[in-house]
C-alpha positions in Angstrom: 87.7 -17.2 132.4 88.0 -17.3 136.2 84.8 -16.4 138.0 84.7 -14.2 141.0 84.3 -16.3 144.1 84.0 -15.5 147.8 84.0 -19.2 148.8 86.7 -20.9 150.7 89.9 -21.9 148.8 89.5 -25.0 146.6 90.8 -28.2 148.2 92.1 -29.6 144.9 94.3 -28.0 142.3 95.2 -29.1 138.8 97.7 -28.1 136.2 98.1 -29.2 132.5 101.3 -28.6 130.6 100.9 -29.0 126.9 104.5 -29.4 125.8 106.0 -29.8 122.4 106.8 -33.5 123.1 104.5 -34.6 126.0 101.3 -33.4 127.7 101.3 -33.7 131.5 98.6 -33.3 134.1 99.0 -33.2 137.9 96.3 -33.1 140.5 97.1 -32.1 144.0 95.6 -31.2 147.3 96.3 -27.8 148.9 96.9 -28.2 152.6 97.8 -24.9 154.1 100.7 -23.7 152.0 101.8 -27.3 151.1 100.9 -29.0 147.9 100.5 -32.8 148.1 100.3 -34.6 144.7 97.5 -37.0 144.3 97.7 -38.0 140.6 100.0 -37.6 137.6 99.1 -38.3 134.0 101.3 -38.0 131.0 101.2 -38.9 127.3 103.7 -38.5 124.4 101.7 -36.3 122.0 104.6 -34.9 120.0 102.7 -31.7 119.1 106.0 -30.1 117.9 106.4 -32.9 115.3 103.0 -32.0 113.9 104.1 -28.6 112.6 104.1 -28.5 108.8 106.5 -26.4 106.6 104.4 -23.3 107.2 104.4 -23.8 111.0 100.8 -24.8 111.1 99.7 -27.7 113.3 98.4 -30.5 111.1 94.9 -31.9 111.8 96.5 -35.2 112.8 98.6 -33.6 115.4 95.7 -31.5 116.7 93.6 -34.7 117.0 96.3 -36.5 118.9 96.4 -33.6 121.3 92.6 -33.4 121.7 92.3 -37.1 122.3 94.8 -36.7 125.2 93.0 -33.7 126.6 89.7 -35.6 126.5 91.2 -38.1 128.9 92.5 -35.3 131.1 89.1 -33.5 131.0 87.3 -36.4 132.7 89.6 -36.0 135.7 89.1 -32.2 135.9 85.3 -32.4 135.9 83.7 -30.2 138.5 86.9 -28.4 139.7 86.4 -24.6 140.1 88.1 -22.5 137.4 90.4 -20.7 139.8 91.9 -24.1 140.8 93.0 -25.1 137.2 95.7 -23.8 134.9 96.3 -25.1 131.4 99.3 -23.8 129.5 100.9 -24.4 126.1 104.6 -23.9 125.4 106.9 -23.8 122.4 104.9 -25.7 119.8 101.9 -23.5 120.4 104.1 -20.4 120.6 105.4 -21.2 117.1 102.2 -22.5 115.5 100.5 -20.0 113.2 97.1 -21.6 113.7 97.4 -22.1 117.5 94.3 -19.9 118.1 92.1 -22.3 116.2 93.5 -25.3 118.2 93.1 -23.4 121.5 89.4 -22.8 120.8 88.9 -26.5 120.3 90.9 -27.4 123.4 89.0 -24.9 125.6 85.7 -26.2 124.4 86.7 -29.8 125.2 88.3 -29.0 128.6 85.9 -26.4 129.8 88.8 -24.2 131.0 90.8 -21.5 129.4 94.1 -22.4 127.8 97.0 -19.9 127.9 100.2 -19.8 125.8 103.1 -18.7 128.0 106.4 -17.1 126.8 109.7 -18.9 127.1 110.9 -16.8 130.0 107.7 -17.3 131.9 108.0 -21.0 131.3 111.5 -20.8 132.8 110.2 -19.0 135.9 107.5 -21.6 136.5 110.0 -24.5 135.9 112.3 -23.0 138.6 109.3 -22.5 140.9 108.4 -26.2 140.5 111.9 -27.5 140.9 112.8 -25.3 143.9 109.8 -26.6 145.9 110.8 -30.2 145.3 114.4 -29.7 146.6 115.8 -29.1 150.0 116.0 -25.5 150.9 119.7 -25.2 150.5 121.7 -22.0 150.7 123.4 -21.0 147.5 122.6 -20.6 143.9 121.4 -23.5 141.7 121.4 -23.9 137.9 118.3 -25.5 136.6 118.0 -26.9 133.0 114.8 -28.3 131.4 115.0 -29.8 127.9 111.6 -29.7 126.3 110.4 -30.8 122.8 110.9 -27.4 121.2 112.8 -25.2 123.7 115.3 -25.6 126.5 115.0 -23.4 129.6 118.0 -22.3 131.7 117.6 -20.7 135.1 119.9 -19.6 138.0 118.0 -19.1 141.2 118.4 -19.1 145.0 115.9 -20.7 147.2 112.5 -19.9 145.6 113.6 -16.9 143.5 114.9 -17.0 140.0 117.8 -14.6 139.5 118.6 -15.2 135.8 116.5 -17.1 133.3 116.3 -17.7 129.5 114.6 -19.9 127.0 116.6 -21.1 123.9 114.9 -22.3 120.8 116.2 -25.9 120.8 114.5 -29.0 122.0 114.6 -32.8 121.7 111.9 -32.9 119.0 113.3 -30.2 116.8 116.9 -31.5 117.1 115.6 -35.1 116.4 114.1 -33.8 113.2 117.3 -31.9 112.2 119.9 -34.5 113.1 118.5 -37.9 113.9 115.3 -38.2 111.8 116.3 -41.5 110.3 117.1 -43.1 113.6 120.9 -43.3 112.9 123.5 -42.0 115.4 126.8 -41.1 113.6 129.7 -39.2 114.9 129.1 -36.5 112.4 125.4 -36.1 113.3 126.2 -36.0 117.0 129.0 -33.4 116.5 126.7 -31.2 114.4 124.0 -31.4 117.0 126.3 -30.6 119.9 127.8 -27.7 117.9 124.4 -26.3 117.1 123.5 -26.4 120.8 126.8 -24.7 121.7 125.9 -21.9 119.2 122.6 -21.4 120.8 124.2 -21.2 124.2 126.5 -18.4 123.2 123.5 -16.1 123.8 123.6 -16.8 127.6 127.0 -18.4 128.2 128.9 -15.3 129.6 125.9 -14.0 131.5 125.2 -17.3 133.3 128.9 -18.2 134.0 129.5 -14.7 135.4 126.7 -15.2 137.9 127.7 -18.7 138.8 126.0 -21.5 140.9 126.8 -24.0 143.5 124.7 -26.9 142.2 123.2 -28.0 138.9 119.8 -29.7 138.5 118.0 -31.2 135.5 114.2 -31.4 135.5 113.0 -32.9 132.2 112.2 -36.3 130.8 115.3 -36.2 128.6 117.5 -35.5 131.6 115.8 -38.2 133.7 116.4 -40.7 130.8 120.1 -39.8 130.6 120.4 -40.2 134.4 118.9 -43.6 134.2 121.0 -44.8 131.3 124.2 -43.7 133.1 123.1 -45.7 136.1 122.3 -48.7 134.0 125.8 -48.6 132.4 127.2 -48.2 136.0 128.9 -45.0 134.9 127.4 -43.1 137.8 125.0 -43.9 140.6 122.2 -41.8 138.9 123.9 -38.4 138.9 125.2 -36.9 135.6 128.8 -36.0 135.3 130.8 -34.6 132.5 133.1 -37.6 132.4 130.2 -40.0 132.2 128.5 -37.9 129.5 131.6 -38.1 127.3 131.7 -41.9 127.7 128.0 -42.1 126.9 128.6 -40.0 123.8 131.2 -42.5 122.6 128.9 -45.5 123.3 125.9 -43.9 121.5 128.0 -43.4 118.4 129.2 -46.9 118.6 125.6 -48.2 118.8 124.8 -46.2 115.7 121.0 -46.6 115.9 118.1 -45.4 118.2 116.6 -48.9 117.8 119.3 -50.3 120.1 118.6 -47.8 122.9 116.1 -50.3 124.4 119.2 -52.3 125.5 120.1 -49.4 127.8 116.6 -49.3 129.3 115.3 -46.3 127.2 111.5 -46.6 126.7 110.3 -47.1 123.2 108.5 -43.8 123.1 111.6 -41.9 124.0 114.2 -43.7 121.9 113.8 -41.5 118.8 114.4 -38.3 120.8 117.1 -39.6 123.2 120.2 -38.7 121.2 118.8 -35.2 120.5 118.2 -34.5 124.2 121.6 -35.9 125.0 123.3 -33.6 122.4 121.6 -30.5 124.0 122.7 -31.5 127.5 126.2 -32.3 126.3 126.4 -28.8 124.7 125.2 -27.3 128.0 127.8 -29.2 130.1 130.6 -28.1 127.8 129.5 -24.5 127.2 128.5 -23.6 130.7 131.3 -25.6 132.4 129.0 -28.0 134.3 130.9 -30.8 136.1 128.0 -32.7 137.6 124.2 -32.5 137.8 121.4 -34.2 139.7 117.8 -34.9 138.5 114.8 -33.3 140.2 111.2 -34.5 139.7 109.6 -31.0 139.8 108.9 -29.2 136.5 106.5 -26.8 134.8 103.3 -28.4 136.0 104.5 -28.3 139.7 105.4 -24.7 139.2 101.9 -24.0 137.9 100.4 -25.6 141.0 102.5 -23.3 143.3 101.6 -20.3 141.1 97.8 -21.2 141.6 98.4 -21.6 145.3 100.1 -18.2 145.4 97.2 -16.5 143.7 94.7 -18.1 146.0 96.7 -17.1 149.1 97.1 -13.5 147.8 100.8 -13.9 146.9 100.4 -13.2 143.2 103.6 -12.7 141.3 101.7 -10.6 138.8 101.1 -7.9 141.5 104.9 -7.7 142.0 105.4 -7.5 138.2 102.9 -4.6 137.9 104.6 -2.8 140.9 108.0 -3.3 139.3 106.8 -1.8 136.0 105.4 1.2 137.8 108.7 1.8 139.5 110.9 1.2 136.4 108.9 3.6 134.3 108.3 6.1 137.0 104.5 6.0 136.8 102.6 8.6 138.8 101.2 6.0 141.3 98.8 8.4 143.1 97.2 9.3 139.8 97.1 5.6 138.6 95.4 4.7 141.9 92.7 7.4 141.5 92.0 6.2 137.9 91.8 2.6 139.2 89.3 3.5 141.9 87.1 5.4 139.4 87.3 2.5 136.8 86.4 -0.1 139.4 83.5 2.0 140.7 82.2 2.1 137.1 82.9 -1.7 136.6 80.8 -2.6 139.6 77.8 -0.9 138.1 77.9 -2.4 134.6 79.6 -5.7 135.1 76.3 -7.7 135.1 74.8 -5.8 132.2 77.9 -6.3 130.1 78.6 -9.8 131.3 82.0 -8.8 132.8 81.5 -10.5 136.2 84.8 -12.3 136.2 87.9 -12.0 138.3 90.1 -11.9 135.2 88.1 -8.9 133.8 88.5 -6.9 137.0 92.2 -7.8 137.3 93.1 -6.7 133.7 91.1 -3.5 134.2 92.9 -2.7 137.5 96.3 -3.5 136.1 95.7 -1.5 132.9 94.7 1.5 135.1 98.0 1.2 137.1 100.1 1.1 133.9 98.1 3.3 131.5 100.8 6.0 131.5 104.0 3.9 131.3 104.5 5.1 127.7 105.2 8.6 129.0 108.7 7.4 129.9 109.4 7.2 126.1 107.4 10.2 124.8 104.3 12.2 125.6 103.3 12.0 121.9 101.3 8.8 121.3 102.3 7.6 124.7 99.3 5.1 124.8 100.9 3.3 121.8 104.3 3.3 123.4 102.8 1.8 126.6 101.0 -0.9 124.6 104.2 -1.8 122.9 106.1 -2.2 126.2 103.4 -4.4 127.6 103.0 -6.5 124.5 106.7 -7.3 124.1 108.2 -7.1 127.6 108.8 -10.3 129.7 106.2 -10.0 132.4 106.5 -12.7 135.1 103.2 -14.4 135.9 101.4 -13.3 132.7 100.4 -15.5 129.8 100.8 -14.1 126.2 97.0 -13.7 125.9 96.8 -11.7 129.2 99.7 -9.5 128.0 97.9 -8.8 124.8 94.7 -7.9 126.7 96.6 -5.6 129.0 98.4 -3.9 126.1 95.1 -3.6 124.3 93.5 -1.6 127.1 96.5 0.6 127.5 96.5 1.2 123.7 92.8 2.1 123.7 92.6 4.2 126.9 92.7 7.6 125.0 92.2 9.3 121.6 90.7 7.4 118.7 88.6 4.4 119.5 89.0 2.2 116.4 89.0 -1.5 115.4 92.8 -1.3 115.1 93.1 -1.2 118.9 91.9 -4.8 119.0 93.9 -6.2 116.1 96.0 -8.5 118.3 92.9 -10.3 119.7 91.6 -13.2 117.8 88.4 -14.3 119.6 85.3 -12.1 118.9 84.0 -12.7 122.4 87.3 -11.4 123.8 87.1 -8.3 121.6 83.6 -7.6 122.9 84.8 -7.8 126.5 87.8 -5.6 125.9 85.7 -3.0 124.1 83.6 -2.6 127.2 86.6 -2.6 129.5 88.3 -0.1 127.3 85.3 2.2 127.6 85.5 2.0 131.4 89.2 2.9 131.6 88.6 5.8 129.1 85.8 7.1 131.3 88.0 6.8 134.4 90.9 8.7 132.8 88.6 11.5 131.7 87.1 11.9 135.2 90.6 12.0 136.7 91.9 14.4 134.0 92.6 17.2 136.5 95.1 14.9 138.2 94.1 16.1 141.7 93.3 12.6 142.9 89.7 13.7 143.6 87.5 11.0 144.8 85.2 9.8 142.0 81.9 11.6 141.9 78.7 9.9 142.9 78.0 9.0 139.3 75.6 6.3 138.1 76.0 4.2 135.0 73.3 2.4 132.9 74.4 0.0 130.2 72.4 -1.8 127.6 74.5 -3.4 124.9 76.3 -0.7 123.0 74.5 2.1 124.9 76.0 3.7 128.0 74.5 6.5 130.0 76.3 8.2 132.8 74.3 10.2 135.4 76.2 12.9 137.4 74.9 14.8 140.5 73.0 17.9 139.7 75.3 20.9 138.8 78.4 18.8 139.2 79.6 19.4 135.6 78.8 23.1 135.8 82.0 23.8 137.7 84.1 21.4 135.6 84.2 22.7 132.0 87.3 20.6 131.1 85.5 17.4 132.1 82.4 18.4 130.2 84.5 19.1 127.1 86.3 15.7 127.5 83.0 13.9 127.8 81.7 15.6 124.6 84.8 14.5 122.7 84.4 11.0 124.1 80.8 10.8 122.8 82.1 11.6 119.3 84.9 9.0 119.6 82.6 6.2 120.7 79.9 7.2 118.1 82.3 6.3 115.3 82.2 2.7 116.6 78.4 2.8 116.9 78.5 3.1 120.7 75.9 5.5 122.0 77.3 7.5 125.0 75.2 10.1 126.8 75.6 12.2 129.8 72.8 13.2 132.2 73.1 15.8 134.9 
């Protein structure tokens, strides 16, 4: 959890990308708005290959991952929490026991680990790629082939215009089509056809928007580029003509064991034909004629995302503003609720151990969005709002943060039951969210008249599951609706063994 800090911005930033095939870490220095890479580390962990038939990560795969993270952890030692981002991608999105692994990873690293959705992964990849290329005018298509998913993005300069994540990757395709290390024409045809079928979901949308240049940003695409250069089919670029010739040669070779002759590293040989099949499908389905390789990727995108937050250019604020506008939220009322909730937060944050930037952020954003469900129906609108936040693509937000945001919106009114927190696995997170929920509930009640009245000069006292609110003398005498709301709230909270009392 990111602690509140008024200190100067951190000099060093670090990002860890726990991919389905490889784990990568990059450490960089922030100089003004520029990021200068100091160190890169990467290991083939093949986390995606460690999923059993029930989509649980095996203990062996978890241990491989933890061994890698232990080496990364030594390099991170002493860095402030706000300067580090650690994310997991497709393998952890799929794994049914990911929460158990995350707890072990967080304990080892000493930093929170977040699982990001496929479209958020695509946004960050584009952010990383766009900062490593010249600032050309015109749209570019970016493709990143991971171990379990492949991301496709069309963007212009630093802004993604269209993005998607498809459930196909070099590890999953290796397991499906090349598990025995053989490369036959039939296997290659089936793999390319499978990729083309997945691409039907985005083919028309992407081709209609169009692009002026195509860029690849993953290890698989880099390896293909290098092989084409080794064979003198291209000078390092990737063309459709060269891809077709390489396809023929791979089938003629017939075995992944022979890929070393083309300069493919031993740890990449088993997944090379799978990555090739996915890229071949993309070239043919999307009508790509040529592509260049760029070194930037998800981890670089994470660094620029951290820098943006530090420099108060947080994409999450734009996401929240966009949701308010899309669902026609009463922003004046939301602002009044937010101000009241933050006034309460400041008084009890220490007593309830909520003194973190992330706690204040999720409280503020939940206040701004607590009424988005009204766009669907007034009845049960808190549940509608929670559903929208839980399952929408929210640029900048991890899956865990979305769940927390949805939980606060779900619990801001009516019954206060354990069902509100059913999407939260960690008992400590449930404790935090229960207290934050109480604060937003109190703020909504005090702003029930919807006249954007400044919050009263109330005083809160908190001790564990006991909360007392002190109002100015006679303040409630002229507000019978607020008094009735507070009486109802006392009953709601009492059912969860929370003692709520009002003093005037």
